[in-house]
VEXFIDO-841347 format. One record per residue (C-alpha): residue number from 1; x, y, z; residue in one letter. Coordinates in steps of 0.25 Angstrom, whole numbers. Example, Ala and Ser with C-alpha at 12.3 -4.5 7.8 and 13.67 -1.06 7.14 Angstrom:
1 49 -18 31 a
2 55 -4 29 s
! end
This chain:
1 -202 149 116 m
2 -204 148 101 f
3 -192 156 98 l
4 -183 147 108 s
5 -188 135 100 t
6 -185 141 87 f
7 -171 145 91 k
8 -168 131 96 r
9 -173 125 83 t
10 -166 135 75 a
11 -152 132 82 i
12 -155 117 80 f
13 -156 118 65 f
14 -145 127 64 i
15 -135 118 72 l
16 -140 107 64 t
17 -138 114 50 a
18 -124 117 56 l
19 -121 103 58 i
20 -125 99 44 f
21 -117 110 38 i
22 -105 107 46 a
23 -104 92 43 v
24 -113 89 31 p
25 -103 79 25 q
26 -103 71 38 a
27 -117 67 36 f
28 -116 65 21 a
29 -104 55 23 a
30 -111 48 34 g
31 -100 50 45 v
32 -98 60 56 s
33 -87 70 56 q
34 -80 62 68 e
35 -80 48 60 m
36 -75 56 47 f
37 -63 60 56 t
38 -61 46 61 v
39 -61 41 47 n
40 -52 51 42 n
41 -42 50 53 t
42 -42 35 52 w
43 -38 36 37 m
44 -27 46 40 l
45 -21 36 51 v
46 -22 26 40 a
47 -15 35 31 t
48 -3 36 40 f
49 -3 21 42 l
50 -1 19 28 v
51 10 30 27 f
52 17 22 38 i
53 17 10 29 m
54 27 17 20 h
55 37 17 31 l
56 34 3 33 g
57 37 0 18 f
58 50 8 19 a
59 55 1 31 t
60 51 -13 26 l
61 58 -11 13 e
62 70 -5 19 v
63 71 -17 29 g
64 70 -28 18 l
65 81 -22 9 t
66 95 -19 11 r
67 101 -8 19 a
68 108 -1 7 k
69 95 3 1 n
70 88 8 13 t
71 88 23 10 n
72 83 20 -4 n
73 71 12 1 i
74 68 23 11 l
75 68 33 0 f
76 59 26 -9 k
77 49 23 2 n
78 49 38 7 t
79 47 43 -8 s
80 36 33 -11 i
81 27 39 0 v
82 30 53 -6 a
83 28 49 -21 i
84 15 42 -17 g
85 9 53 -10 l
86 12 64 -20 l
87 8 55 -32 t
88 -4 51 -26 y
89 -7 66 -23 t
90 -5 70 -37 l
91 -12 59 -45 v
92 -13 46 -38 g
93 -26 49 -28 f
94 -34 54 -40 n
95 -30 43 -49 l
96 -34 32 -38 m
97 -46 39 -34 y
98 -51 46 -47 p
99 -66 45 -44 g
100 -74 42 -56 d
101 -66 35 -66 f
102 -66 24 -77 n
103 -61 13 -66 g
104 -47 12 -72 w
105 -41 26 -71 i
106 -45 40 -67 g
107 -39 52 -62 f
108 -45 64 -53 a
109 -35 74 -55 g
110 -21 78 -50 m
111 -19 80 -35 g
112 -28 79 -23 i
113 -39 89 -18 s
114 -49 86 -7 s
115 -63 90 -10 p
116 -68 103 -3 d
117 -74 102 11 g
118 -81 90 17 d
119 -80 84 3 a
120 -66 80 6 g
121 -67 78 21 l
122 -79 71 27 i
123 -87 71 14 g
124 -75 63 7 y
125 -76 47 8 a
126 -89 48 16 e
127 -81 53 28 g
128 -71 42 28 a
129 -59 51 26 y
130 -56 65 19 t
131 -50 66 5 y
132 -36 69 9 y
133 -36 57 18 t
134 -40 48 7 d
135 -29 54 -1 f
136 -18 52 9 i
137 -22 38 13 f
138 -22 34 -2 q
139 -9 40 -5 a
140 -2 33 6 m
141 -7 20 -1 f
142 -1 25 -14 a
143 14 25 -11 a
144 13 11 -5 t
145 13 5 -19 a
146 26 11 -22 a
147 31 7 -9 t
148 29 -8 -12 i
149 37 -6 -25 v
150 49 0 -17 s
151 52 -12 -9 g
152 51 -22 -21 a
153 61 -14 -29 v
154 70 -10 -18 a
155 85 -10 -18 e
156 87 -9 -33 r
157 77 2 -39 v
158 81 15 -43 k
159 75 26 -33 l
160 71 35 -44 s
161 64 25 -53 s
162 57 19 -41 f
163 52 33 -37 l
164 47 36 -51 v
165 40 23 -51 f
166 33 25 -37 s
167 28 39 -42 a
168 22 34 -55 v
169 16 21 -49 y
170 10 28 -37 v
171 5 39 -45 a
172 -2 32 -56 i
173 -2 16 -55 v
174 -6 15 -41 y
175 -18 25 -41 p
176 -23 20 -54 i
177 -24 5 -51 v
178 -29 10 -37 g
179 -41 17 -43 s
180 -46 4 -49 w
181 -50 0 -35 k
182 -49 10 -24 w
183 -53 21 -35 g
184 -66 14 -38 g
185 -60 8 -52 g
186 -63 -4 -60 w
187 -58 -14 -50 l
188 -66 -8 -39 d
189 -78 -9 -47 q
190 -75 -23 -50 m
191 -75 -26 -35 g
192 -60 -28 -33 f
193 -56 -25 -19 y
194 -43 -21 -12 d
195 -46 -14 2 f
196 -32 -8 4 a
197 -23 -12 -7 g
198 -18 -26 -8 s
199 -18 -23 -22 t
200 -20 -8 -24 l
201 -8 -5 -16 v
202 1 -18 -13 h
203 -1 -25 -27 s
204 0 -12 -34 v
205 13 -10 -28 g
206 17 -24 -29 g
207 15 -25 -44 w
208 24 -13 -46 a
209 35 -19 -37 a
210 35 -32 -45 l
211 37 -24 -59 t
212 48 -16 -52 g
213 55 -29 -47 i
214 54 -35 -60 m
215 60 -23 -68 l
216 71 -21 -57 l
217 76 -35 -55 g
218 81 -41 -42 p
219 91 -34 -33 r
220 106 -38 -35 l
221 109 -51 -28 g
222 95 -56 -26 k
223 95 -67 -36 f
224 108 -73 -39 v
225 111 -85 -47 d
226 96 -90 -46 g
227 97 -88 -31 q
228 89 -79 -22 i
229 98 -71 -13 r
230 91 -64 -2 p
231 94 -49 0 i
232 92 -48 15 l
233 85 -35 21 p
234 93 -26 29 h
235 83 -23 40 s
236 72 -32 45 m
237 68 -23 57 p
238 65 -12 47 l
239 57 -22 38 a
240 49 -26 50 t
241 47 -12 54 i
242 42 -9 41 g
243 32 -21 41 v
244 26 -16 54 f
245 24 -2 49 l
246 17 -8 37 l
247 8 -16 45 w
248 5 -4 54 l
249 2 4 41 g
250 -7 -7 35 w
251 -17 -3 46 f
252 -18 10 38 g
253 -17 4 25 f
254 -29 -5 27 n
255 -36 1 38 g
256 -36 14 31 g
257 -42 7 19 s
258 -55 6 26 v
259 -56 21 23 l
260 -63 25 35 s
261 -61 22 50 a
262 -72 12 50 d
263 -69 4 63 p
264 -73 -9 59 g
265 -67 -10 46 l
266 -54 -3 50 v
267 -53 -13 62 s
268 -55 -25 53 l
269 -44 -20 43 v
270 -34 -18 54 f
271 -37 -33 59 v
272 -36 -39 45 t
273 -24 -31 41 t
274 -16 -36 53 s
275 -21 -50 53 l
276 -17 -51 39 a
277 -3 -46 42 a
278 -1 -55 54 a
279 -6 -67 45 a
280 4 -63 34 g
281 16 -63 44 v
282 12 -77 49 m
283 10 -82 35 g
284 23 -78 30 s
285 30 -82 43 m
286 25 -97 42 i
287 28 -98 27 v
288 41 -91 27 s
289 46 -99 39 w
290 42 -112 33 k
291 48 -109 19 v
292 61 -102 23 q
293 63 -110 36 g
294 65 -97 45 k
295 56 -86 49 p
296 58 -74 39 d
297 55 -59 45 l
298 54 -53 31 s
299 44 -63 27 m
300 34 -61 39 i
301 36 -46 37 l
302 31 -48 22 n
303 21 -57 27 g
304 14 -46 36 s
305 14 -37 24 l
306 9 -48 15 a
307 -3 -50 24 g
308 -6 -34 25 l
309 -5 -33 10 v
310 -14 -46 8 g
311 -25 -41 17 v
312 -25 -26 12 t
313 -35 -29 1 a
314 -45 -36 11 s
315 -43 -30 24 a
316 -56 -25 26 d
317 -64 -36 20 t
318 -58 -49 26 v
319 -60 -56 39 t
320 -50 -58 50 v
321 -48 -73 45 t
322 -46 -68 30 g
323 -36 -57 33 s
324 -27 -68 41 i
325 -28 -77 29 l
326 -25 -66 19 i
327 -13 -62 28 g
328 -8 -76 30 l
329 -9 -79 15 i
330 -1 -67 12 s
331 10 -71 21 g
332 11 -84 14 v
333 11 -78 1 i
334 22 -67 3 v
335 32 -78 7 v
336 30 -86 -5 f
337 29 -73 -14 s
338 43 -68 -8 v
339 50 -81 -11 m
340 43 -82 -25 a
341 47 -68 -30 f
342 61 -72 -26 d
343 61 -84 -33 k
344 56 -76 -46 f
345 68 -67 -43 k
346 59 -55 -41 i
347 67 -47 -30 d
348 58 -40 -20 d
349 66 -35 -8 p
350 54 -33 1 v
351 44 -43 -4 g
352 35 -32 -9 a
353 30 -40 -20 l
354 26 -52 -11 s
355 19 -43 -1 v
356 12 -32 -9 h
357 10 -38 -23 l
358 8 -54 -20 v
359 0 -52 -7 c
360 -7 -40 -12 g
361 -13 -49 -23 i
362 -16 -59 -13 w
363 -23 -50 -4 g
364 -31 -44 -15 t
365 -36 -58 -20 l
366 -38 -62 -5 a
367 -50 -51 -5 v
368 -57 -60 -14 g
369 -55 -72 -5 i
370 -56 -67 9 f
371 -65 -54 8 s
372 -78 -54 16 t
373 -84 -46 5 n
374 -90 -55 -6 p
375 -89 -44 -16 a
376 -74 -46 -16 h
377 -71 -57 -27 k
378 -58 -64 -30 l
379 -58 -63 -45 w
380 -60 -48 -44 i
381 -48 -47 -34 q
382 -40 -54 -45 f
383 -44 -45 -56 v
384 -39 -33 -47 g
385 -26 -40 -44 v
386 -24 -43 -59 l
387 -27 -29 -63 a
388 -18 -22 -53 y
389 -7 -32 -56 g
390 -8 -29 -71 v
391 -9 -14 -70 a
392 2 -12 -59 c
393 12 -22 -65 f
394 11 -15 -79 a
395 11 -1 -75 m
396 23 -3 -64 s
397 31 -11 -74 f
398 29 0 -84 l
399 34 11 -75 f
400 46 3 -70 f
401 49 -2 -84 f
402 50 13 -88 v
403 58 17 -76 l
404 68 6 -79 k
405 70 11 -93 k
406 71 25 -90 t
407 76 28 -76 m
408 81 14 -73 g
409 75 6 -62 l
410 86 -1 -55 r
411 99 4 -49 v
412 113 0 -53 s
413 119 -13 -47 e
414 129 -4 -40 q
415 118 4 -33 e
416 110 -9 -29 e
417 122 -16 -23 r
418 127 -4 -15 e
419 113 1 -11 g
420 103 11 -16 l
421 105 20 -3 d
422 119 24 -8 i
423 117 25 -23 h
424 103 31 -23 e
425 103 40 -10 h
426 118 41 -7 g
427 116 37 8 v
428 114 24 15 e
429 103 22 25 a
430 112 16 36 y
431 124 24 35 n
432 130 21 49 d
433 129 6 46 f
434 140 -3 40 q
435 133 -12 30 m
436 140 -26 29 t
437 134 -30 16 s
438 125 -23 5 k
! end
């Protein structure tokens, strides 16, 4: 009898020990192996939703520009993804998340390498995702900043110069300024808040877009004898498809920024994101219809994106009503912003400055107005906007200026008139179609 009891007790302790040996980090992290798998799976789903956004950007940019430059634009947008992934692997990730550093700039070394064993798995990020999931999710964000620039300088920038700029900007500028908040730097310590990147992604790309436009100048025929002459897009169906792809991808962009599969918070972010986009459509529709006298599809497409950019900084910390107001105001802002840039002879073919820079600034400031967290202060948000503006404008202007003086920044007048597809690539995107005008 005693021996039987001893055996049962021994077996119990052995099984208990095996459980603790098999999943020690699960207990340390405070999550089960199953919850860790759910968290990590959601983060990977969010990653491929952000990846789809690059197709959305490409399609939107193609649709809002002329057919003679389609190949060139698709080439740029495909290359940007590759450049972003590789440069973020080489230096970007460890510049953006250097660990302990002085709050301004730090570097954890070249390349990426997951910690051994559970330290890179369930023991990483308290069981919310693995090291490699963290990397690939952040890497998909990195290329977005350069994609924003692509649309703003479309139809007249030299391909080689743009690709060099993209590599430098994504490898150095984006991760360094990103570390100021997301890497635990000085702005994070001050209390600056940007949930998913109204400033850290969208305005960072927007400031570079502004400097590119300034140094390039407007497209031929855009401003003639003091008059604004519209250069019509060649495919509104493609532009519309692009916007819907972007809206879809934003569920991963914002929803993934919860950094876990927390059901309550992810659900809230999905709702605030969608409602802000919808309100952006309505705000831009009402204002543009009233001002222009006719409903304008391009305006409501940009209105939806304006609402999405606007709520990105605060999607996890605003109420439903707050998200609607942020989106509605974004939709109104984007209409007047597009018209203002035209008035000042700043030629932006796709409205990237209005959507990403102007509404990115508004969305970041809106955190200090609509956030339910009393720690989020408007003046701190303003400091963050100013800091990113000065740094990104200065560095992108320097890079573009050097390229202009060395490689050259703009294509020749003949190349621009005849199309970049023929001159840069030697082939048109629509070979079987007879173009009636260029």
